[in-house]
Residue frames as a rotation matrix with the C-alpha (Angstrom) as fourth column:
MET 1
-0.722 0.538 -0.435 58.50
0.594 0.158 -0.789 -19.16
-0.356 -0.828 -0.434 1.29
LYS 2
-0.563 0.514 -0.648 56.80
-0.461 -0.845 -0.270 -16.36
-0.687 0.146 0.712 -0.56
THR 3
-0.772 0.238 -0.590 55.74
-0.522 0.292 0.801 -18.65
0.363 0.926 -0.101 -3.42
PRO 4
-0.694 0.581 -0.425 53.55
0.623 0.781 0.050 -20.98
0.360 -0.230 -0.904 -1.28
LEU 5
-0.511 0.514 -0.689 51.94
0.434 -0.538 -0.723 -17.96
-0.742 -0.669 0.052 0.41
ILE 6
-0.616 0.259 -0.743 51.16
-0.662 -0.682 0.311 -16.31
-0.427 0.684 0.592 -2.94
LEU 7
-0.819 0.299 -0.490 49.84
-0.156 0.706 0.691 -19.59
0.553 0.642 -0.532 -4.27
SER 8
-0.648 0.591 -0.481 47.58
0.758 0.439 -0.482 -20.05
-0.074 -0.677 -0.732 -1.23
LEU 9
-0.465 0.460 -0.756 46.23
-0.004 -0.855 -0.518 -16.51
-0.885 -0.238 0.400 -1.51
SER 10
-0.744 0.157 -0.649 45.60
-0.668 -0.201 0.717 -16.99
-0.018 0.967 0.254 -5.23
LEU 11
-0.798 0.453 -0.397 43.64
0.320 0.877 0.357 -20.16
0.510 0.158 -0.845 -4.57
LEU 12
-0.525 0.608 -0.596 41.55
0.667 -0.142 -0.732 -18.41
-0.529 -0.781 -0.331 -1.92
LEU 13
-0.523 0.298 -0.799 40.71
-0.428 -0.902 -0.056 -15.62
-0.737 0.313 0.599 -4.37
LEU 14
-0.740 0.179 -0.648 39.75
-0.602 0.253 0.757 -18.08
0.300 0.951 -0.080 -7.12
LEU 15
-0.936 0.353 -0.018 37.59
0.319 0.820 -0.475 -20.26
-0.152 -0.450 -0.880 -4.88
PRO 16
-0.237 0.918 -0.319 34.43
-0.034 -0.336 -0.941 -18.09
-0.971 -0.212 0.111 -5.09
ALA 17
-0.159 0.150 -0.976 34.70
-0.941 -0.322 0.103 -17.85
-0.298 0.935 0.192 -8.90
GLY 18
-0.876 -0.214 -0.433 35.04
-0.350 0.899 0.264 -21.63
0.332 0.383 -0.862 -9.18
MET 19
-0.758 0.652 0.017 32.04
0.371 0.453 -0.811 -22.17
-0.536 -0.608 -0.585 -6.91
ALA 20
-0.086 0.728 -0.680 29.96
-0.480 -0.628 -0.612 -19.73
-0.873 0.274 0.404 -8.99
ALA 21
-0.423 -0.135 -0.896 30.89
-0.897 0.197 0.394 -21.57
0.124 0.971 -0.204 -12.19
GLN 22
-0.988 0.063 -0.143 29.98
0.084 0.986 -0.143 -24.90
0.132 -0.153 -0.979 -10.59
GLU 23
-0.457 0.874 -0.166 26.60
0.151 -0.108 -0.983 -23.47
-0.877 -0.474 -0.082 -9.52
THR 24
-0.105 0.382 -0.918 25.94
-0.852 -0.510 -0.115 -22.23
-0.512 0.770 0.379 -13.10
VAL 25
-0.733 -0.210 -0.647 26.71
-0.555 0.734 0.390 -25.66
0.394 0.646 -0.654 -14.54
GLN 26
-0.906 0.421 -0.047 24.46
0.360 0.706 -0.610 -27.27
-0.224 -0.569 -0.791 -11.93
GLN 27
-0.245 0.846 -0.474 21.62
-0.227 -0.525 -0.820 -24.79
-0.942 -0.093 0.321 -12.70
ASP 28
-0.300 0.080 -0.951 21.96
-0.951 -0.098 0.292 -25.45
-0.069 0.992 0.106 -16.44
ALA 29
-0.930 -0.070 -0.361 21.73
-0.119 0.986 0.115 -29.19
0.348 0.150 -0.926 -15.82
GLU 30
-0.680 0.727 -0.097 18.64
0.344 0.200 -0.917 -28.73
-0.647 -0.657 -0.386 -13.65
MET 31
-0.123 0.632 -0.765 16.98
-0.634 -0.643 -0.430 -26.54
-0.764 0.432 0.480 -16.31
ALA 32
-0.578 -0.145 -0.803 17.76
-0.774 0.409 0.483 -29.12
0.259 0.901 -0.349 -18.98
GLN 33
-0.953 0.261 -0.154 16.11
0.295 0.915 -0.275 -31.79
0.069 -0.307 -0.949 -16.85
GLU 34
-0.419 0.835 -0.357 13.07
0.172 -0.313 -0.934 -29.56
-0.891 -0.453 -0.012 -16.26
ALA 35
-0.602 0.140 -0.786 12.68
-0.686 -0.595 0.419 -28.53
-0.409 0.791 0.455 -19.92
PRO 36
-0.884 0.301 -0.358 11.22
-0.058 0.690 0.722 -31.80
0.464 0.659 -0.592 -21.20
SER 37
-0.536 0.736 -0.414 8.58
0.835 0.391 -0.386 -31.88
-0.122 -0.552 -0.825 -18.48
ALA 38
-0.327 0.401 -0.856 7.72
0.055 -0.896 -0.441 -28.19
-0.943 -0.192 0.271 -18.94
HIS 39
0.333 0.355 -0.874 7.70
-0.849 -0.290 -0.442 -28.47
-0.410 0.889 0.205 -22.74
PRO 40
0.215 -0.260 0.941 7.86
0.117 0.964 0.239 -32.06
-0.970 0.059 0.238 -23.95
LEU 41
-0.746 -0.535 -0.396 9.49
-0.365 -0.168 0.916 -32.61
-0.557 0.828 -0.069 -27.31
ARG 42
0.071 0.853 0.516 6.55
0.447 0.435 -0.781 -32.66
-0.892 0.287 -0.350 -29.70
PHE 43
-0.962 -0.253 -0.107 5.82
0.015 -0.439 0.898 -31.89
-0.274 0.862 0.426 -33.31
GLY 44
-0.025 0.981 -0.192 2.73
-0.336 -0.189 -0.922 -30.95
-0.941 0.042 0.335 -35.23
TYR 45
-0.888 -0.187 0.419 1.32
0.315 0.416 0.853 -32.16
-0.334 0.890 -0.311 -38.51
ALA 46
0.110 0.922 -0.371 -1.29
-0.093 -0.362 -0.928 -30.96
-0.990 0.137 0.046 -40.96
SER 47
0.007 -0.024 1.000 -2.20
0.941 0.339 0.002 -31.12
-0.339 0.941 0.025 -44.64
TYR 48
-0.694 -0.376 -0.614 -0.91
0.182 -0.917 0.356 -27.95
-0.697 0.135 0.705 -46.28
LYS 49
-0.934 0.333 0.126 -3.13
0.099 -0.097 0.990 -28.45
0.342 0.938 0.058 -49.33
ALA 50
-0.188 0.924 -0.333 -6.27
0.887 0.305 0.346 -29.06
0.421 -0.230 -0.877 -47.27
ILE 51
0.001 0.146 -0.989 -5.79
0.718 -0.689 -0.101 -25.86
-0.696 -0.710 -0.105 -45.29
LEU 52
-0.848 -0.399 -0.349 -4.73
0.051 -0.717 0.696 -23.83
-0.528 0.572 0.628 -48.32
SER 53
-0.783 0.571 0.247 -7.82
0.418 0.188 0.889 -24.91
0.461 0.799 -0.386 -50.23
GLN 54
0.116 0.857 -0.503 -10.03
0.988 -0.048 0.146 -23.47
0.101 -0.514 -0.852 -47.47
MET 55
-0.432 -0.360 -0.827 -8.46
0.508 -0.855 0.107 -20.00
-0.745 -0.374 0.552 -47.63
THR 56
0.634 0.768 -0.088 -10.49
0.401 -0.424 -0.812 -17.33
-0.662 0.480 -0.576 -49.45
GLU 57
0.366 -0.548 -0.752 -7.40
-0.679 -0.710 0.187 -15.67
-0.637 0.442 -0.632 -50.95
TYR 58
-0.710 -0.567 0.418 -6.35
-0.168 0.712 0.681 -19.03
-0.684 0.413 -0.601 -52.40
ALA 59
-0.026 0.802 0.596 -9.80
0.738 0.418 -0.530 -19.51
-0.675 0.426 -0.603 -53.94
GLN 60
0.768 0.275 -0.579 -9.57
-0.076 -0.858 -0.509 -16.02
-0.636 0.435 -0.638 -55.45
ALA 61
-0.180 -0.920 -0.349 -6.08
-0.694 -0.133 0.707 -16.73
-0.697 0.370 -0.614 -56.80
LYS 62
-0.630 0.012 0.777 -7.36
0.353 0.895 0.272 -19.92
-0.692 0.446 -0.568 -58.44
LYS 63
0.449 0.880 0.153 -10.27
0.626 -0.187 -0.757 -18.02
-0.638 0.436 -0.635 -59.98
ASP 64
0.587 -0.316 -0.745 -7.96
-0.493 -0.870 -0.019 -15.28
-0.643 0.378 -0.666 -61.30
PHE 65
-0.521 -0.838 0.160 -5.57
-0.425 0.418 0.803 -17.89
-0.740 0.351 -0.575 -62.66
GLU 66
-0.286 0.498 0.818 -8.35
0.656 0.725 -0.211 -19.75
-0.698 0.476 -0.534 -64.50
ALA 67
0.773 0.558 -0.303 -9.47
0.212 -0.676 -0.706 -16.47
-0.599 0.481 -0.640 -66.12
LEU 68
0.192 -0.800 -0.568 -5.90
-0.764 -0.485 0.426 -15.75
-0.616 0.352 -0.705 -67.25
LYS 69
-0.643 -0.423 0.638 -5.47
-0.044 0.853 0.521 -19.32
-0.764 0.307 -0.567 -68.51
ALA 70
0.256 0.833 0.490 -8.72
0.627 0.243 -0.740 -19.02
-0.736 0.497 -0.460 -70.51
LYS 71
0.742 -0.039 -0.669 -7.29
-0.384 -0.843 -0.378 -15.96
-0.549 0.537 -0.640 -72.31
TYR 72
-0.336 -0.932 -0.136 -4.10
-0.746 0.175 0.642 -17.82
-0.575 0.317 -0.755 -73.23
ASP 73
-0.495 0.228 0.838 -6.12
0.336 0.940 -0.057 -20.85
-0.801 0.254 -0.542 -74.35
ALA 74
0.623 0.781 -0.047 -8.35
0.312 -0.304 -0.900 -18.65
-0.717 0.546 -0.433 -76.52
GLU 75
0.430 -0.550 -0.716 -5.32
-0.775 -0.631 0.020 -17.09
-0.463 0.547 -0.698 -78.21
ALA 76
-0.639 -0.676 0.368 -3.75
-0.424 0.708 0.565 -20.51
-0.642 0.205 -0.739 -78.80
THR 77
-0.086 0.711 0.698 -7.02
0.550 0.618 -0.562 -21.79
-0.830 0.336 -0.445 -80.30
ARG 78
0.778 0.354 -0.519 -7.25
-0.144 -0.703 -0.696 -18.74
-0.611 0.617 -0.496 -82.58
SER 79
-0.045 -0.906 -0.421 -3.67
-0.875 -0.167 0.453 -19.32
-0.481 0.389 -0.786 -83.73
GLU 80
-0.673 -0.169 0.720 -4.34
0.017 0.970 0.244 -23.00
-0.739 0.177 -0.650 -84.43
GLU 81
0.343 0.886 0.312 -7.50
0.486 0.116 -0.866 -22.19
-0.804 0.448 -0.391 -86.38
GLU 82
0.617 -0.210 -0.758 -5.58
-0.595 -0.755 -0.275 -19.66
-0.515 0.621 -0.591 -88.48
PHE 83
-0.511 -0.859 0.044 -2.92
-0.667 0.428 0.610 -22.28
-0.543 0.282 -0.791 -89.21
GLN 84
-0.434 0.416 0.799 -5.54
0.385 0.887 -0.253 -24.88
-0.814 0.198 -0.546 -90.16
ARG 85
0.667 0.708 -0.231 -7.34
0.138 -0.422 -0.896 -22.40
-0.732 0.566 -0.379 -92.44
LYS 86
0.344 -0.616 -0.708 -4.12
-0.858 -0.513 0.029 -21.44
-0.381 0.598 -0.705 -94.22
PHE 87
-0.665 -0.575 0.477 -3.05
-0.373 0.809 0.455 -25.06
-0.648 0.125 -0.752 -94.49
ALA 88
0.030 0.772 0.635 -6.41
0.497 0.539 -0.680 -26.00
-0.867 0.336 -0.367 -96.05
GLU 89
0.794 0.209 -0.571 -6.03
-0.293 -0.690 -0.661 -23.12
-0.533 0.692 -0.487 -98.54
PHE 90
-0.156 -0.947 -0.281 -2.52
-0.869 -0.003 0.494 -24.29
-0.469 0.321 -0.823 -99.32
ILE 91
-0.602 -0.025 0.798 -3.63
0.094 0.990 0.102 -27.90
-0.793 0.137 -0.594 -99.93
GLN 92
0.405 0.884 0.233 -6.55
0.431 0.040 -0.901 -26.75
-0.806 0.466 -0.365 -102.05
GLY 93
0.896 0.016 -0.443 -4.49
-0.306 -0.702 -0.644 -24.40
-0.322 0.712 -0.624 -104.22
GLN 94
0.093 -0.979 0.179 -1.17
-0.320 0.141 0.937 -26.24
-0.943 -0.144 -0.300 -104.43
LYS 95
0.000 -0.093 0.996 -1.94
0.766 0.640 0.060 -27.80
-0.643 0.763 0.071 -107.82
ASP 96
0.741 0.374 0.559 -2.55
0.656 -0.582 -0.481 -24.31
0.145 0.722 -0.676 -109.28
PHE 97
0.831 -0.439 -0.343 0.38
-0.162 -0.779 0.606 -22.44
-0.533 -0.448 -0.718 -107.59
PRO 98
0.642 -0.749 -0.163 3.59
-0.223 0.021 -0.975 -21.73
0.734 0.662 -0.154 -109.47
ALA 99
0.249 -0.632 -0.734 6.74
0.709 0.635 -0.306 -23.01
0.659 -0.444 0.606 -107.70
SER 100
-0.707 -0.578 0.408 7.70
0.186 -0.708 -0.681 -19.60
0.682 -0.406 0.609 -106.23
ILE 101
-0.077 0.768 0.636 4.25
-0.781 -0.443 0.440 -19.07
0.620 -0.463 0.634 -104.64
MET 102
0.682 0.287 -0.672 4.27
0.043 0.902 0.429 -22.65
0.730 -0.322 0.603 -103.43
GLN 103
-0.211 -0.860 -0.465 7.60
0.708 0.194 -0.679 -22.07
0.674 -0.472 0.568 -101.62
LYS 104
-0.696 0.005 0.718 6.36
-0.303 -0.909 -0.288 -18.78
0.651 -0.417 0.634 -100.19
ARG 105
0.338 0.919 0.204 3.20
-0.683 0.089 0.725 -20.42
0.648 -0.384 0.657 -98.81
GLN 106
0.511 -0.231 -0.828 5.19
0.450 0.893 0.029 -23.32
0.732 -0.387 0.560 -97.36
ALA 107
-0.611 -0.791 0.036 7.51
0.446 -0.382 -0.809 -20.85
0.654 -0.479 0.586 -95.63
GLU 108
-0.387 0.567 0.727 4.47
-0.667 -0.717 0.204 -18.96
0.637 -0.406 0.656 -94.23
LEU 109
0.664 0.667 -0.338 2.98
-0.299 0.651 0.698 -22.21
0.685 -0.363 0.632 -92.92
GLN 110
0.105 -0.734 -0.671 6.29
0.681 0.545 -0.489 -23.22
0.725 -0.405 0.557 -91.37
GLU 111
-0.778 -0.399 0.486 6.60
0.018 -0.787 -0.617 -19.82
0.628 -0.471 0.619 -89.67
LEU 112
0.041 0.890 0.453 3.01
-0.756 -0.269 0.597 -19.99
0.653 -0.367 0.662 -88.37
MET 113
0.684 0.186 -0.706 3.60
0.155 0.908 0.389 -23.46
0.713 -0.375 0.592 -86.98
GLU 114
-0.300 -0.885 -0.355 6.85
0.679 0.063 -0.731 -22.40
0.670 -0.461 0.583 -85.25
LYS 115
-0.671 0.121 0.731 5.16
-0.391 -0.896 -0.210 -19.31
0.630 -0.427 0.649 -83.77
SER 116
0.425 0.905 0.012 2.29
-0.568 0.256 0.782 -21.44
0.705 -0.339 0.623 -82.50
ILE 117
0.463 -0.346 -0.816 4.65
0.563 0.826 -0.031 -23.91
0.685 -0.445 0.577 -80.85
SER 118
-0.637 -0.759 0.135 6.72
0.434 -0.498 -0.750 -21.09
0.636 -0.420 0.647 -79.34
PHE 119
-0.313 0.613 0.725 3.58
-0.637 -0.702 0.319 -19.36
0.705 -0.362 0.611 -78.03
ARG 120
0.681 0.582 -0.445 2.40
-0.124 0.690 0.713 -22.58
0.722 -0.430 0.542 -76.38
GLN 121
0.083 -0.743 -0.664 5.76
0.795 0.452 -0.406 -23.08
0.601 -0.494 0.628 -74.66
GLN 122
-0.792 -0.389 0.471 6.00
0.110 -0.849 -0.517 -19.46
0.601 -0.358 0.715 -73.52
SER 123
-0.011 0.873 0.487 2.42
-0.647 -0.377 0.663 -19.40
0.762 -0.308 0.569 -72.29
ARG 124
0.588 0.165 -0.792 2.96
0.353 0.828 0.435 -22.57
0.728 -0.535 0.429 -70.23
GLU 125
-0.378 -0.830 -0.411 5.94
0.813 -0.084 -0.577 -20.96
0.444 -0.552 0.706 -68.52
LEU 126
-0.753 0.152 0.640 4.16
-0.236 -0.971 -0.046 -17.62
0.615 -0.186 0.767 -68.03
LEU 127
0.337 0.942 0.009 1.11
-0.422 0.142 0.895 -19.38
0.842 -0.305 0.445 -66.61
ARG 128
0.315 -0.312 -0.896 3.26
0.705 0.709 0.002 -21.43
0.635 -0.633 0.443 -64.22
LYS 129
-0.759 -0.650 -0.038 4.91
0.540 -0.596 -0.595 -18.23
0.364 -0.472 0.803 -62.94
ALA 130
-0.488 0.657 0.575 1.61
-0.474 -0.752 0.458 -16.33
0.733 -0.049 0.678 -62.77
GLU 131
0.495 0.690 -0.528 0.02
0.056 0.582 0.812 -19.13
0.867 -0.431 0.249 -60.75
ALA 132
-0.068 -0.616 -0.785 2.90
0.915 0.275 -0.295 -19.11
0.398 -0.738 0.545 -58.24
ASP 133
-0.895 -0.281 0.345 2.76
0.185 -0.940 -0.287 -15.30
0.405 -0.193 0.893 -57.98
MET 134
-0.151 0.936 0.318 -1.01
-0.467 -0.351 0.812 -15.32
0.871 -0.026 0.490 -57.48
GLN 135
0.615 0.400 -0.679 -0.80
0.282 0.693 0.663 -17.95
0.736 -0.600 0.313 -54.74
ALA 136
-0.375 -0.922 -0.096 2.19
0.430 -0.081 -0.899 -16.40
0.821 -0.379 0.427 -52.95
PRO 137
-0.473 0.179 0.862 0.19
-0.656 -0.725 -0.209 -14.16
0.587 -0.665 0.461 -50.55
ALA 138
0.658 0.752 0.040 -2.01
-0.616 0.507 0.602 -17.07
0.432 -0.421 0.797 -49.43
ARG 139
0.525 -0.539 -0.658 1.01
0.449 0.833 -0.324 -19.32
0.723 -0.125 0.679 -48.96
GLN 140
-0.550 -0.739 0.390 2.87
0.076 -0.509 -0.857 -16.62
0.832 -0.442 0.336 -47.00
ARG 141
-0.079 0.620 0.780 -0.14
-0.883 -0.407 0.234 -16.12
0.462 -0.671 0.580 -44.72
LEU 142
0.849 0.384 -0.363 -0.46
-0.233 0.888 0.396 -19.87
0.474 -0.251 0.844 -44.20
ASN 143
0.092 -0.905 -0.416 3.26
0.500 0.403 -0.766 -20.23
0.861 -0.138 0.489 -43.43
LYS 144
-0.582 -0.246 0.775 3.00
-0.407 -0.737 -0.540 -17.42
0.704 -0.630 0.329 -40.88
ALA 145
0.387 0.813 0.435 0.00
-0.850 0.131 0.511 -19.09
0.359 -0.567 0.742 -39.21
ILE 146
0.727 -0.195 -0.659 1.84
0.200 0.977 -0.068 -22.42
0.657 -0.082 0.749 -39.07
ALA 147
-0.365 -0.930 0.035 4.85
0.316 -0.159 -0.935 -20.72
0.876 -0.330 0.353 -37.46
GLU 148
-0.367 0.292 0.883 2.63
-0.747 -0.658 -0.093 -18.97
0.554 -0.694 0.460 -34.91
VAL 149
0.749 0.662 -0.011 0.83
-0.552 0.634 0.541 -22.20
0.365 -0.399 0.841 -33.96
GLY 150
0.457 -0.658 -0.599 4.14
0.424 0.752 -0.504 -24.06
0.782 -0.023 0.622 -33.74
THR 151
-0.580 -0.693 0.428 5.68
-0.002 -0.524 -0.852 -21.40
0.814 -0.495 0.303 -31.51
GLU 152
-0.081 0.657 0.750 2.59
-0.874 -0.409 0.264 -21.03
0.480 -0.633 0.607 -29.32
HIS 153
0.869 0.491 0.067 2.35
-0.473 0.782 0.405 -24.77
0.147 -0.383 0.912 -28.70
HIS 154
0.203 -0.905 0.374 6.13
-0.826 0.047 0.561 -25.29
-0.526 -0.423 -0.738 -28.29
LEU 155
0.910 0.129 0.394 6.44
0.095 0.860 -0.501 -27.63
-0.403 0.494 0.770 -31.26
LEU 156
-0.090 -0.992 0.083 9.83
0.232 0.060 0.971 -28.55
-0.968 0.107 0.225 -32.67
PHE 157
-0.935 -0.125 -0.332 8.40
-0.287 -0.281 0.916 -28.48
-0.207 0.952 0.227 -36.21
VAL 158
0.146 0.983 0.115 5.20
-0.443 0.169 -0.880 -28.95
-0.885 0.078 0.460 -38.19
LEU 159
-0.796 -0.415 0.441 5.17
0.117 0.609 0.785 -31.66
-0.594 0.676 -0.436 -40.87
ASN 160
-0.228 0.688 -0.689 3.15
-0.948 -0.317 -0.003 -31.47
-0.221 0.653 0.725 -44.07
THR 161
-0.276 0.177 0.945 1.16
-0.191 0.953 -0.235 -34.69
-0.942 -0.245 -0.229 -44.40
ASP 162
0.570 0.486 -0.663 0.43
-0.717 -0.099 -0.690 -34.25
-0.401 0.868 0.292 -48.11
GLY 163
0.154 -0.483 -0.862 1.45
-0.800 0.451 -0.396 -37.13
0.579 0.751 -0.317 -50.31
GLU 164
0.925 0.293 -0.243 0.97
-0.100 0.802 0.588 -39.67
0.367 -0.520 0.771 -47.52
ALA 165
0.065 -0.993 0.097 4.37
-0.248 -0.111 -0.963 -38.68
0.967 0.038 -0.253 -46.12
LEU 166
-0.682 -0.261 0.683 3.37
-0.696 -0.052 -0.716 -39.40
0.223 -0.964 -0.146 -42.52
PRO 167
-0.177 0.672 -0.719 1.63
-0.219 0.685 0.694 -42.78
0.960 0.280 0.026 -42.25
PHE 168
0.360 0.276 -0.891 2.08
0.754 0.476 0.452 -43.07
0.549 -0.835 -0.037 -38.46
VAL 169
-0.189 -0.377 0.907 2.31
-0.359 -0.833 -0.421 -40.56
0.914 -0.405 0.022 -35.64
HIS 170
-0.492 -0.010 -0.870 2.83
0.729 0.541 -0.419 -41.56
0.475 -0.841 -0.259 -32.03
PRO 171
0.419 0.822 0.386 0.11
0.481 -0.562 0.673 -39.72
0.770 -0.096 -0.631 -30.11
ASP 172
0.615 -0.240 -0.751 2.47
0.720 -0.219 0.659 -38.83
-0.323 -0.946 0.038 -27.24
PHE 173
-0.335 -0.893 -0.302 4.74
0.585 -0.448 0.676 -36.80
-0.739 0.050 0.672 -29.53
GLY 174
-0.954 0.006 0.299 2.80
0.262 -0.464 0.846 -35.65
0.143 0.886 0.442 -32.58
ILE 175
-0.304 0.895 -0.325 -0.36
0.377 -0.200 -0.904 -33.55
-0.875 -0.398 -0.277 -32.62
ASP 176
-0.232 0.353 0.906 -2.67
0.956 -0.090 0.280 -32.70
0.181 0.931 -0.317 -35.50
VAL 177
-0.590 -0.098 -0.802 -2.57
0.425 -0.882 -0.205 -28.91
-0.687 -0.461 0.562 -35.68
THR 178
-0.666 0.357 0.655 -5.01
0.658 -0.132 0.741 -28.52
0.351 0.925 -0.147 -38.59
THR 179
0.406 0.914 -0.018 -7.81
0.805 -0.348 0.481 -27.00
0.433 -0.210 -0.877 -36.52
LEU 180
0.276 -0.387 -0.880 -5.37
0.661 -0.588 0.466 -24.79
-0.698 -0.710 0.093 -34.63
ILE 181
-0.796 -0.599 0.090 -4.02
0.445 -0.477 0.758 -23.40
-0.411 0.643 0.646 -37.92
LEU 182
-0.348 0.757 0.553 -7.52
0.720 -0.162 0.675 -22.89
0.601 0.632 -0.489 -39.33
THR 183
0.589 0.528 -0.611 -8.46
0.806 -0.439 0.398 -21.02
-0.058 -0.727 -0.684 -36.14
GLN 184
-0.181 -0.773 -0.608 -5.29
0.551 -0.592 0.589 -18.91
-0.815 -0.229 0.533 -36.42
LEU 185
-0.915 -0.144 0.377 -6.33
0.404 -0.349 0.846 -18.03
0.010 0.926 0.378 -39.98
GLY 186
-0.641 0.740 -0.204 -9.88
-0.484 -0.596 -0.641 -17.21
-0.595 -0.312 0.740 -38.88
ILE 187
-0.562 0.431 -0.706 -11.41
-0.594 0.384 0.707 -19.99
0.576 0.817 0.040 -40.96
PRO 188
0.100 0.654 0.749 -14.44
-0.955 0.275 -0.113 -21.66
-0.280 -0.704 0.652 -39.39
GLN 189
-0.862 -0.415 0.291 -14.15
-0.364 0.906 0.215 -25.45
-0.353 0.079 -0.932 -39.09
GLN 190
-0.314 0.736 -0.600 -16.49
-0.804 0.130 0.580 -27.54
0.504 0.665 0.551 -41.18
């Protein structure tokens, strides 16, 4: 007889907790139904390159990069001219050189050519890294602006339209956020 009484009392004690849990589930369901109408599922899109090209810090980075590239190009040209001059001297004097001098000059030319090739390869890699480093602050600022616009306008994500990656956007779900991002960056629209 005690077991049914204990069981009944236990059920009475658990009833309010069960009702509270049911109310929480019902509230969560109602909020989920309200969420799409309050913030419809949308995404944004913009051309990363087009916005980046309008940023002053990007323009400065490009200018600095071109100046650095010109220095590397000038050194490569100087090296090539030195090689060509020594090669012309070698060709001109080869009929008069003894065998030992001929071998020495060939070795010098070979070394110059290898150094020139190595310099070109290293400079390409250094320039690639320098360009990325110079553009990094502009890209970070742009990424921050994109995130702020996306958050402010309750967008699921922002797509980059570069490379014709987004040929169609349904106007009920996707919005062009280019002008919003430019405004966020403080860039006047053209």
